N, C-alpha and C positions, 0 to 999 in steps of 0.2 A: 371838448378842449383841444386846442391845437397842440401838436407835438413840437417839442423843441428840436431844432436841427442840430446835428452833431457839429461841434466846432471843427472847421477844416484847418488842418495844420499844413502850412506851406513853407518851403525853403525860400530864402532870399534869392533874388535873381543871380547875384554874384556867386552863390554856391552852385547853382546849375551850370554857370559858365566854368567854374573851377572843375566840376565833374567832367565836362566836355573836353577840357584842355589838359587835364592831369591824367596821363595814361596809367601810372602806377595806382592812382586812386580808382580809376575805372576798373582796373584789373581786380583790385580788392573787392569792390562792390560786385563785380561779375561773379567772382568765386563764391561770395557769400550768398548770392541769389541763384547760383547755379545757372547762369545765362551767359551768353557771349558778350565780349567786350563791346562790340558795336551795338548791341542791344541796349547796353547801359547808356551809350552816347545818344541813341535815338530816344530813349526814355527821358534823358535830361533835356532834350529839345522839346519834348511834349510836357515837361514839368510834371512827370508822373508822381503820384502820391506814394509810390513804393519807397522813395528815398526818405520818407518820414517814418518808416518803420523803426522802432527803437534800436534794433541791432545794426541797422544801416546808419542811423544817426551816430551811433558810437564809432563806427568805422570812419565816417567823414570827420567827426569831431577830433578824433585822435590823429588822423592824417593831416588835417589842416592846422590843428593846434588851437582851435577855438572851442568854447563851450557850446553845448547843444542850443542854449538860448540865443547865442550869437548867430546861429545858423538859420533860425526861424523868423518869419515875418511876425511882427507883433500887431495885435488888433488895436 
């Protein structure tokens, strides 16, 4: 039997752009992940899956004022 692939969760492109341009948001994410602010920027350029971690989605959602579902690409 073939194994099912895990569903890949990805943010909308505009969310990655928001992360790159919103310095206070980048700072919140950097503090939560215990990484440098410029690492958050570089991760947003790469569209890193770390931004889909539940606690990071909470931070982004609260900061931007959109629900988590509004941040994610829909299949």
